[in-house]
N, C-alpha and C positions, 0 to 999 in steps of 0.2 A: 762461102757460107752455103751457096746452093748445092755444092757437092756434099757437104755434111748433111743437109736436109734430105738430099736424094739417097744417101747411104742409109740414113735412119729409116726413111720410107721403105727402102728395099728390105732392111732387116725386119721391119714390122710385117711386111708382106710375107716374107719367108716364115716368120713365126706363126702368122695366121694360117698359112698353107700347111705347115707342119702340124698345127693343132687340129685343123679340119680334116687332115688326111685320115682315112679309115684304117684302123689297125687290123692286121690280118688275124682272123680266127677269134676276134673278140665276141662276135655274135654267137659262135658255137659255144664258147665258154659260158656265156650268160644263159643260153638254153640248157646247157648241161647242169648248171647250178639250180635252175628252176626245176628240172626233172628230179634232181636229187632231193630238193626240198619237198616236192609233192610226194615222192616215194617215202620219205621219212615221216611225213604227216600221215599218210595212209598206214604205214607200219605202226605208228603210235596209236592211231584209232583202233586198229585191229588188236593191238596189245591190250588196250583198255577194255575192249569188248570181250576178249578172251579171258582176261583175269576176272571180269565181273560175271561171266555166264558159263563159259566152257571149262575153264580151269578148275573151279571147285568140284564140278561133277566128275571130271576126269580124275582128280586127285582122290576123291572119295572112292571111286571104283578101284583105283590102283591100290589104295590102302586096304580095302576090303579083300582084294585078291591076295595081297601079300599076307594079310592076317589069316586068311583061309589056308594058305600054304603051310604056315607054321602051326596052326591049330590042329590040322589033320595028321600031322606027323606022329 
């Protein structure tokens, strides 16, 4: 009976050690995903800002330029 309890204890200890063991490169992956998420957020904010302010002005100027090309021909 003592041998069985000893084996079970050893198995539990091995499982705990395997669980607590630090996996290689997991920190780098987490940092990479955080950087990607922040970059996507900044790109989204820039897109919202550009479509609300810059894009209509640029689109109007481009439309006027194209219209002027065809009207003067």
